[in-house]
N, C-alpha and C positions, 0 to 999 in steps of 0.2 A: 928658520929663524922664528917664524909665527908659532910653530909646533913647539919650540924650546920655551917661548915665553908661556904658551898655554900651559905646559907642563909645570913651569915655575909657578904659576898661579894656582894650579891644582894643587901642588905641593904646600904652598902657604896656607890654601884653604883647609887642607887635611890637618896641618899643625895647630889650626886653631881648636881643634877638639881635644888637644892635649893641655889646654889651659886649665885654670882651677874651676872647680864645680860651679862656683857662682858666676865666672865670667862665661862659661859654657852655657848654663841655664839662660843667661841674659841674651846670648847670641841666638839660641834655639827659639826662645820667645819672640825675638825680633823677626826671625825667620817665619815663625808660625803666623804672627800678626800680618806680615807682608803678604804671604800666600794667602790668607784668610780674606784680607782686603782685595786681593786679585780674583780670588774665587767670586766674592760678592759683585764686583764690577763686571766680570765676565758673565755672570748670570744676567745681570741687567743688560749687557750688549746683546745676549741671545734673546732676552724679551722684547728689545727694540726692534727685533725683525719683525713682530707682529703688529707693530704701530705703524702709523703713516710715515712715508718718507720724511716729510718735512719735520716732523716732531723728532724723529730718530736722529735726523742731520743736526739738529740744534743742540740735542743732548750730548751727542758724540763730540761735537766741536767744543762745547763748554768744558766737558769733563777732560778730553784730551788736551786741550789748552793749559789747563792746570796742571796736568801730569807732566808735560814738557817743562813748564815754568818751574815746577818742583825739582826736576833734574838740573834746572840751570841755576837755580838760586840756593838750594839746601846746602851744597857744598861750601857755598860762601858764609853761610850763617853758623854751621856747625864745625868748620875746620877739619874735614875728614882727614884722618892719618892715612896717608897714601903709602901702601906697602910696596908698590912698584913705582916709586918716584923716579923720573927719568935721571935725577943726579946720582942715582946709585949705580947707573951704567956709565958714567962719565969716562972712566978709565978703560973701558973694554974696546974702544974704538969702533963702534958700531955706527954705521951711516945713519944720519938723522932721519930719513925717509923710512928705513927699514925699522929702527927704533920707534918711531912715533906709530907705525902701523902695527908692529907687534905689541906694543903697550896698549894700543887702543883695543885691538882684538882681545888681548888677554883681560882688559877690564870688563869685557862683556861676561866673563864669568862671575857673576854676583847675583844675589837675590833680587835687587832693583831690575837688573837687567831681564831676569827670568820673567817678571812680573809684567815689563812693558812688552816682551815677546808674546806672552799669554794674551794680554789685551790687544795688541795689534793683530794677532790671528782672530781673536773674538770678533773684532769689527768686520772682519771678512765675512763672517756669518752673518753679521748685521745686515750687510748689503748683499747677501744671496739672492738677489731679486732679479737675476740675468746674467748671461755671460760677461758682457762689458763690465757692468758693476763690480762683479768680482774680480775681474782683471785688474781695474783701477785700485781696488781695494788691496789687492796683493802688491801692486806697485807702491801705494802708500805704506803698507806695513814694512816693505823693504827700505823706505825712507825714513819712518819713525823710529825705528829701532837703531839705527847708527846715528841718528839725530840725537837721540836721548843719551846714549854712550859717550858720544864726543862733546855734548853739552856738560854733562858731568865732569869729563876729564879736563875741560878747558876751566871749568869754575874751581875744580880742586887745584889746578896748576896756578891759577891766579891767587887763591887764598893761601898756598903754600910759599908763593914767591913774593907777592906784594902785602900779604895780611899776616906775616909771619911773627911780627913783632908783638910783644905783650900788649902795648897800648891799642894796635890794629885789631887785636883779637877781642880785647875787652870792648872795644867800640862796636865791633860787629856783633858781639853778644848783646850789647845794649840795645843796639838797633832792633836786633831779633825780638827781645823781650819787649820792647815797644810796640813792634808789630803784633806781637800776641795779645798785649794788653788792649791795643785799639780794636783788634779783631774781636775781642769779648762783647762790646756793645753791638758790634755788627751781627754776630751771632744771635744776640738776644733779640734784636730788631727782625732778623730774618725768621726767627721763630713766630712772630706774631703776623707774618705774611700769609695771606690766604693763597696757597701754591696752586690750588685747583683752578682759580680765577685769576690770579696775578702772577704766579711763578713762571708760566710758560712765556708771557710777554717780557719779562724782565730777562729770561734767557735768550729770547730771540734777539733783543738789543746787544747782549754782551756777544752773542755769535755773529751778529752782523759785522762786528769790528775784527773778532778773533780770527774769523775764517780767512780774511786777507793778510792776516800776519804770520810769520814763518813758523809761529808756535801752533796754530791750527789749520793752516792751509793744507796739509797732508790728511788730516781728519776729515775736512769737508769736501775733498775731491770726490770721493765715491758717492756721498749724497747728491752732489750737483749732476752726476751722471744720472742717477735714478729720476731727479727731477727735470731732466731734459737740458741742462745747462752744460754742454759739452765744452764749449770754449772757456767758460770758466774753471772746468775741471781742469784742463790742459795747463791753463795760466798758474792755477795754485800748485800743481805739481812742479811747475818749473820754479815757482818761489820756494818750495820745500826743498828741491834740489840745490837751488844757488845757496840756500842757507847752510846745506849740509857741506857744501864746497867751502864756504866761509870758515865754518866751524873746523873742517880739516886743516885749512891752512893756519888759522889760529892755533890749533893744536901743535901742527908742525913748528910753527914759529915759537911757541912757548917751550917746546922741546929743544929746539936750537940754542935758545936763551939759556935754559936751565942747565945744558950741558956745558956752557962756557962761562957760568956766573956763579960764584961761590955764594955760600949763605950769607943774608944780610947781616952786616955786623951793626953793633949798637953805635949809633951817631953820638959822638962827644958833643957836649954843649959848654959854652963860656958864658958864665954869667958876670954882667958887668954891675949888677947892684945886689943888695941884700934882699930884695923882694919885698914880702910883707913885713920882714923884720925891720926894715928901714923906713916903714911907713906908720908903724904903732908906737905908742909911748915906750920908753926904755925902763920897763917895769916887769916883775914876774908875770903878771896877769896879761901885760901886752905881749911878752915873749910867747906865752901859751897861746894867745889869740892868733898871733902871727903863725905859729905852728899849725893850729887848726884850719886857718885859712888856707894854708899849703896843702894840707891833707885834702881839704875840700875839693881843692881845684885839680889835683893830681892823682889821688888815690882812687883807683876804679870801684872800690867798695862804696865809697861816698857817692861817686857820680852814678852808680847803679840806682842808689836809693833815691837821689834827687831826680832822676829821670823818670822814676816810677810814679813820683808824687803828682804830677800834672795829669797822669792818665787815670789815677784812681777816681777823680770826679766823673770822668768821661763814663766809667764803667757803672758808678752809682746812678748817674743821671739816666743812663739808658735803662737800667733795672727799675728804677722808679717810674718812668714813662710807660714801660712795659706793664707795671703794677697799676697804673692808672691813677698816680698821685697828682693832683692839680698843679699846673705849671707855676702858680704863684708861690707855692711852697718849695718847688726844685730849684728855682732860681737862686734861692739862698744857700744851695748845698756846695758849689765848687769851691769858692774862696775860704770858708771856715774848714772844709775837709782838708785842703791843702795845708792850712796854717796847723791843724791837728797832727797830720803825720809829719810836718816839717819840725814841730817841736819835738815829737816822739822819736825823731831820727838819731839823737843823742843818748837815747836811753842805755846804751851799752857802749858808750865811748872809750872807756878805759881798756876793756878788751881788745878794742882795735889798736891800741898803741902797742901791745905785745911788749917785746923788751925794752922798747923805748921809755916805759914809764918809770924805769930805773933813775932817769934824769931828774924826775920830780922828787923821788925819795933821796937821792945822794945829795940833792941841794937844798933839802929841808924846806921846799915849797910850801906855802900856807894852802890849807885845802880850799879856802875862799878864792884864792888867786886861780888854783886849778879849775875850780867850777866856774868862776866868772870868765876866764879866757876861753873856755870851750864853748859857750854859747854864743860867742861874737859872730861867728859865720852864720848862725841861724837868725840871729837878729838883723844882721845886714841884709838877708835875703827876706826875711819875714816882715819886717816893717814896711817896705815898699810894696810887698805883696798885699798887707792888709788894706793900705790906703788905695793903691791903684786898681787893685782886685774889686775892692768895694765900689769904687767910682764907675768901673766898666760895668759890675753888675747892675747898678742903678741905671747906667745909660740903656743897657739892654732891656732891662724890665721896664723904664719908664716911669718907675715909681721913686722918686727922689726921698720921699718921706722916710723910707727905710734904711737910708744911708748912715745914721748915727748907731742904730741898733745893730747893723752889719758890721761896721768897724768895732764895736764893743765886743760882739761876740767873736770875731775873728781874732782880735787882739788877746781875748781872755784865753782862747785855746791855745794860741801860740805861747803866751807867757806861762800859762799853767802847765802845758806840756813841758817846756823847758825846766820849770822848777821841779816838777815831778820826774823828769828825766835825770836832773842833777843828783838827786837822792838816790833813785833806783840804780844808776850805773855805778855808783859808788857801794851801795850796800849789797846789791845782789847782781854782780857781774857774772855772765854766763859765756862759755867759749864762743869765738868768733873766727871767721876766716882768717888765716894769718896774713900779714903784709906781703904783697908780692904774688900770693896765689890768686887764682881765678875768683872774681866776686861771685860767680855761679857754683863755686865748689861747696859741698855739704860741709857745714862746720864739724869740728873733730868729735864733739860730745855733747851736742845740745840737749837732747833727750826731753823729758817732760818739763824740766826746771826752765829751760829757755822759753817754752811756750807759756808757762804759768807767769814768768815775768814780764814777757811782752804784754800779755793779756792784761796784768795788774796794772802796768803803767798806762795803758792805753784806756781802760775802763775807769781808772782814777781821775784821769784827766777829764773825761767826759762827765763824771759825776760832780766833780768840783765846778765845772762850767753849766750845769744844769739850771741853775737860777736865772743865767742871762738867757738861755734858750727859753724858758718859760715866760720871762719878760717879753721876748720877740714874738711868742705865741699870743700873749695878752695884747700886744699892739696890732695883731690881725683881728683878734676878735672883738677889741674895743678900739677902733682908729683914734689915735690921739699922738700928739707929739710928746707927751710926758712919758709914755712908755718907752719910746725910741730913746729919749735922753736918759731915762732910768737904765736902759739896757747899756747904753754907751758907758755911764758912769760906773755901774756896777762891773761891766765886763774889765774896764781897765783897773778898777781898784781891786778885784779879786785876783785878777792877773799879777799885779805889782805884788800884792801880799805873798801870794804863793812862790813867785819867782825868788823874793828875797829871802823868804823861809827856806826854800829848796836850796838857795845857794850856801846858806849859812848852815843848814842842817848837813847837806851834803859835804861842805868843806869840812864840818866836824868830823865826819865819818874818814874822810880821805886822809886828816891829819891823824887821826887815831889808828886807822888800820892800813896805813901806808905800806909797811912791810909786807902784810898779808896779801894786799892787793899785787904787790910786786910778785910774790911768790905765786900768785894766781895766774898772772899774765906771763910768766915764765913758764909755768907749767902747762899752760893751755896754748 
């Protein structure tokens, strides 16, 4: 039975070379990248044989823990397409144990498994410092490889069973994007660490925790033998073996469940109210506002944009800290930047409507009502952000004198951004991800035009708000309440003027070009 599954896996692997040239190139590129990374890590493990046992143990444990963690988590984030899904064999009457074993062994025929096999053998060379360390390293390798394979199998089964809905996949994708965004400042800060003097102590603290977890215990055992901690090595091998047994029974249980459970069906919802439509005024602008609020709450494309907004200031603050910018300037960054991106979010709102925009054209909705209704969600989020965010910033910085100017600058960026976006989205729409598609899908034909339009709306907002920024700088150079009050007044005044002009101008464009905009949304 295992041989048949291996033959099936090899056949499926051979068929991948019959795909289109683009897909084949991508697959070869991924394989070359994986094998190249394995080669670099293998060379590092060989080099560690010449280092002290303590240093080699720390490095191996930290790197090995990250590798096992990747096998465990990456299938959850990416939603891997499983070509040998257990549900495909539900009608063959294969016993669960045999099916689970066959699928697990067949899953070992993959590039990631080849990489982990090479690395597990390379760590045997690292600990080639005597017969007993080599024996324990071989036992560790025997535990590491199936642990990684079963970890990936379990994660893939969980993703395909419990994260199969569109909303679950979008949510996992958003979480993964947030993790990447949060990791950016961490990488920037790590770049400033003096690894020669500080790196090893940091890794020691990580290894002290990781080597007693199932993720790093097998990697740590050979080093413990070399250092003379035989009892610890035996205990860690038992931890690794226990974790492997747990993974096996988890995999077997998931296979049994998947064989008897049909694909998840969409759950029907019963609505007892009109939602936002029952809470807003019964006017054209109110109806558009209600629909926009529903989009912002349910549409994954908007949720992704909103999820990234709080992370952008984190990345900027980290970059400024690395660049040596004084903290009294950096404290101003988070709230204004979030307001800037929040106002910029609706700069291509019409394109997101797709064919739904025909309702606006067929009902002869006034352009001003269309423009005014679309900015309501951003205002409902932005106004509390300006007030509460500014107060929190002042409390953190301890300088209450900057509160008026900070509110003025943040309000200006928000209102100006919404005003500019109201014009840009009507005058220069560009293709966007279609409703129902993944928010991470590549837009159909963005090209250079989309980048130019995005930059235009972004830069124009900053240029118009520049006077308020200058007033804030003057308040630092010449401390005084008058500059802060001037920034507050100028920010609110400029913001309101630009917002009103943008709504009227953008509304005029929508009323005049309604059929053309509808044709664009249907075409793209």
